[in-house]
N, C-alpha and C positions, 0 to 999 in steps of 0.2 A: 559160323555156327550161331544161330539165333538165341536170344535170351527170352524166356517166357515172361508173361506179364507178372505173375507172382514174384519171380526173381527180381524183376525190375523194381517192383514195389518194395521189396525187402532191402534193396541197396541203400536208400536214404535212411531207413531205420537203423541199419547196421552202422552206417557212418555216424548217425546221431548217437548211438550207444557208445561208440568209441569216443566221441567227443564228450559224452557224459562222464565216462570213466576218467578221462583226462581232467575234466573240470572238477569232479568231486573227489578224486583220489590222488592222481599224479601231481597236480599243481600244489594242493595243500600239503601233501607229504613232503614235497621238495622244499617248500617254504618253511615248514615246521622243523625240518631236519637241518636247516642252515645254521651254522654257528653265529651268524650275524644277529640272530634273535637275542643274543646276550650282550650285544654291543651298546649297553646302556648301564651306567652304574646303579640306576634305580632298581634294576632286576634284583640285586643283592639285598637291598634293605627291605624290599617286598617279601622276599623269602625269609629273611630274618624276623620280620614282624609275624609272619605266619607261624614260624617256629616258636616264638615267644607265646603266642596264643595256644599252641599245642602243649607247650611245657607247663603253662599256668592254668590251662582250662578256663581262660578268661580273656577279655579284650582289654588292652592296656588303657588306663585313664590318664597316665602321665608318661612323659617320654623316658623310656628305659635305656636309650642308646647313646645320645650325645652327652658331652659335658657342658656345652653352652646352654642347653635347654633342659638339663636333667631335673626331673621332679616337677617340671611345669606341665600344665594341661596339654594332653594330646590323646585323642581317640581316633584311631585310623578309620577313615570313611570307607576304605576299600578292603576291610578286614576279611570279607568272605573270599575274595579273589586271592588274597595273601595266604589264607588258610589252604586253598586248593594248591597254590604253588608250593607251599611248604610241604604239604603231604606228598606231592609228586617228587619233590627234591629228596625227601627222606626215603621214599620208596626206591628211587633209582637215580639219584643225583641229577645232573643236568640232562641226562637222557630222559628221565621222568618228566622234567619240566618241558622238554621238547615234545614229548608224547602228548602232554596236556595242550600245548599250543597247536600241535597237529590236529588233535581232536576238535578243538574249537574252530580251526580253519576249515576242516572238512564239513562241520555242521553249517558254517556260513556258506560255503560253496554249494552244498547240497540245496539249501533253501533258495539261493539265488538261481541256480541252474534249473531246478525242477519247476520253479515258478515261471522262468523265462520260456521253458520248453512247452508250456501250455499254450503259448501265444505265437512264438516265432520258431522258424526252423534253424536259425543261426544262434542258438542259445549259448554257444561258447563265447560269443562276442561280449555280452555283458560281464562275464567272468573276467575276460582279459582286460576290459576297460576298468573294471573295479580294482583289479590287482595292480594295474599300473599306478594307481593312487596309493593302495594299501602297502605295497611291498616295502617302501622306505620306513613305514611305521610299524612293521611287523616285528615286535619285540616282546619278550616274555614278561609283559607287564599287564596289569588288570584290564586295560582297554581292549586287548585282544580277546579276552574272555567275554567281554560285552558285545563284541561284533555279531556273533550269531543271535544274541538277544535282540539287537537292533533289527536284524533281518526278520526274525521270528515275530517280533512285535508289529513290524510293518505288514507282514503277511496276515496277522490276525485282523488288522484294520482293513486290509484289502478284502479279505473274505467276508467280513461283516458288511462292507459296502456291496459286495457282489450279491449278498443274500438279503440286502435291504433291511438290516437290523443292526442294533448295537452289539458290540462284542459281549460275550457272556461275562457276568460279574466275576466268575472264577479267574478269568484272564488277568484281572487286576493283581492277583497274587504274584504274577511275574514281576510286578514292580517292587515287591518286597526283596526279591533276589537281586534285581537290577540296582536298587538303591544302596545295597550293601556291597555291590560288586564294583561299581564305577559311577562317577558323577554324570555320565552322559544320559542318565535316566531323565534328567530335566528335558532333554530334547525328545525323549520318548513321550513325555506328557504333552509337549507341543505338537508332536505328530498325531497323537490321539485327538487333540483338540481340533486340528485341521480336518481330519476325517469326519469328526462330529459336525463341523461347520458345513462340510460338503453335503452330509446327509440332510442337514437342516434346509439347505438351499434346494436340494433336489426333491425333497418330499412335499407331498400335498398335505399330509397330516403333520404339520410342524409341531403341534403341541405334544403329540406322542413321541416324535423323534427327540424333542428337547428333553422330555421326561426320561427316555431310555438312555440317551447318551449322557445326560446330566447325572443320572444315577451311576453310570459307569465312571464318569469323571470323579465323582465323590469317592467311589471305591478306590480309584487310583490314588487320590490325594491322601486317603487314610492309609493306604498300603505303604507309601513312601515314608510315612512317619515311623514305620517299624524299622528303625535302624539304630545303630549303636549310639548315635548322638541326638536322637529325637528331633525336635524342631530345629535345633542348631545344625543337625546334619542335612536337613532339607535346605536350609539357607546357605550352607557351606559353599556350593558352587557360585552363588551370587556374591558371597564375601570375597572369594578368590578373585572374581572379576574386577574388584575395586582396588586390588593391591597395586602399589606403585612399582613393584619389582617385576611385573609381568613382562615388560620389554626386554628383560635380561634372560628370559627363559625361551628357548627356541620354539617349543610347541605352542607358546602363547603369542608369538610374534605374528604379524600379518604375513600372509602367503607371499612368497617372493620367488620370481622365476629363477633366480640364481641359486636358490636353496632347494626348491622342489619343482624343477622344470617339468617332470612327468605329470604332475597334477595339471599344469596349464596345457600340456599337450593333450591329455585325455579330455579335459574340458573343451578344448577347441574342436577336437574330433567329434565329441558328443553334440556340440552345438551345430556343427556342420551337418551331421547326420539328421538332427532334428529339422534343420532348415530344408534338407533334401527330401526326407521321407514324410515330414509333417505328421507326426504321431498325434492321435486324438486323445486328449486327457481333459478331465474336468478342470475348469479354471482354478479351483482351489488347489489342485495338485500342482499346477504350474506355479502358483504362488508359493506353495510349500517348498518346491525345489529351488525357486528363486531365493527364498529366504535362507535355505541351507547353503546355497552358493555364496550369498552375502556373508554368512557366518564363516564359511571356509576361507573367504578372502580376508576377513578381519583377523582370524586366528587359525594357524596351521592345523591345530588339533582337530578342528571340525571338518577337515577334508574327508576323513574316513566316514563320518556319518553321511555326508552328501553322497559319496561314492556308493555306499551300501543301499541307501534309500532309493537313489536313482536307478540302481541295478534291479531293485525289486519293482519299481513302479513303471519305468519307461517301456519295458517289453509289452505290457498290456496296451499301450497306446499305439505300438507298431503293428498290432495284430491284424491279420487279414485271414479270412476264412480258409483260403487255399494254403496258407502257411502252417496251419496247425498240424503238428505231427501226431502220431498214434500215442496211445497211453503207454506209460513206461513203468508198469508195476514190476516187471521182471528186472528192469534196470535198477529200480530202487532196492530190491533184494540183493542184487549183486553188489551194489554200492555199499550197503550196510555191512555185508560180509567182508568186503575188501577193506573197508575203513577199520573194522575191528582188527583184522589181521595186521594191517600196516601200523596201527597205533600200538599194538602189542609188540610188534617187531621193533618199533622205535623205542619202546620202553626197555626192551632187552638189550639194546645196543648201547655201549658207553659213548659218551659225548663230552668233550672238554672244550670250553670256550677258548678262543685265541687269547694269548697274553697281550693285553693292551691297556689303555687308560681305564677302561671300564672293568677290566679283570686283571689287576696287577698282582696276581697271586705270588709270583716268585719275588717280586719287589717287597711285598708285605712280609714274606718269609725271611727276608734278609734284615728286617728290623730287629735289633737286639731285644730280648725279652724284657730287660729293665726299662726300655723306652716305651713299651706298649701301653703301660698304665699311666704314662705322663701325657699332659695336654699337647695336642698336635694341631698344626695348621695344615689343612689338606686341600688338594684339588677337589673342586665340587663333585666331579664324576667319581672320585675315589672314596667319597664318604660312604656310599653303600657297601662296597667291598670291605672297608674297615669294620663296619657294623657286623657284617656276616662273619668276620674273623674275631669278633669279640673286642674290638678296639673302639673306644669312644671317639667319634670325629668332632671336629669344629663345626662342620656343616655337611649336609647331604641333600638329596633331592626333595626333602620335605619342606620346601621353601615356604609353603602356606603356613606351616607350623611355626617356623622361626620368625616370620613376619618381616616387614619392610626394613626395620632398623638394622637387624643383624645381616640380612641378605644384601642390602645396599652397601653396608659397611664392608662386608666381605668382597663385594664387587670392586671396591677401591683397592683392597689388598690384592685381589687377583690381577688387577691391571698394573700392579707394580708400584703402588703408592707407599713410599717408605714410612711416612708418618702414620698412615693407617695401620701398617704392619706393626710398627713399634707400639702403638696404642694397644693393639690386640695382644701383643706379647706381654706387656705389663699387666693388662687387666686379667688375663687368663693364665699367666705364667707359662706361656708356650715353651716347650722344651725341644720339639723337633718338628720337621715338616716332611710331607710326602707330596710331590708335585709331578706334573707331566714335564717331559723334556721339550721346552719351548724357548725360542730365542728372545721372547718378550715377556712382560708381565711379572708375576710372582717368581717364576722359575729364574728369569734373568736377574731379578733383584737378589734372590738368595745366592745365586752363583757368584755375583759380584760383591757380596757383602763380607767383610772380615769377621762379622759376628756369627757366621754360619759356616759349618764344615760339612763337606760331602762325605757320606759314609757308604752309600750304595747307589748304583745306577744300572739300569738295563733298558731294554727297548720300550718299556712301559712308562718309565719315569725315574725320578731320583729321590733319595732320602737325605735330608740334611739334619744336623743336630746343632743346637746353640753351643757356642764355645764357652 
């Protein structure tokens, strides 16, 4: 039985629609519902910070959480993301947080997929390549809320270049949101500058281009000043980059195949595809991607920006006239409706993170009430959960706040230095400890010391008290 020409023409579109729903709905809903998004102790202190802001209707100016930095200056640079997470948490617990992460991932995937679909018939591939890099970093932390902004910002720049104009000045307002959401806004400024340079090189009327893009750049510079820290907030990402403690923090370490092998696999596949298909991009775009690759190799945290920007830019270089699929207005409507339904469903379903070092809730519950108000030495990852439970930690994931001296000193303690531990105990009158179960480092030091007594242990860790 033969198939008519209209039916044959419809088959690729139908398959593309299925791919679109997988890309925009199924993949992000699966990732956002995974309990692994809570496998980081920083999730807890971000939520706690947002709750403090909700309770006080203000942004903290001094640290309200730890006892080692209590009362000293601290203004959270990611307060807006923390406010969103705290609101979601109060609305529906961890299910609400997962719903927020799911919504952010759906927005990201929709921007990447529908941009790619304009140029290539295999638009699901950029999604897969991007997610290979992003999945290990998909945590309920501020950077995930910034991901769709990175994609949207790149799209604004691409559309401005497609239309041979500078972005509208109103687009600079997105920088106000971004600067209060996550420190990656600095790379957003660099991306805008790269597209401005491309426009300047490509235009015959360079004076007009310089004026238009320069005005937009000034608007962006003014926008990032609208943050809780003012000029200090703008300079904060650069101050962090100069800290001596950075090699101790995983996300600030250079990319390593043993730690993030999928990033290197995805990069190798992308480079092979580029060598094979030879996409056509302006030289400035190649330089921008090369620069982002260099940053990603220097520090793991930049892998996500490279993956997102590459997924937005590269499909346009692979475009061939015969590859362009039909318009997808109906698919956009279906995706929006499906996204709303899935986010609401995620919101309504309870979700509890697994009991582990990042979520040691049963272990914390076993701590006697009298000890909770006493100074504690804690595992770095457990600092956030202690804060969320109203217990002041020795240290937590806000390493940039504590500074080099305290963090580097804590690193000695964590590695099992008995002298460093004794000094901390005397200085802060440490009464108890909560640590992960490890055969080395601080855990082994406490287990083998006659000065400490084990009072609780489970799969997440152990609690010791000074004799």
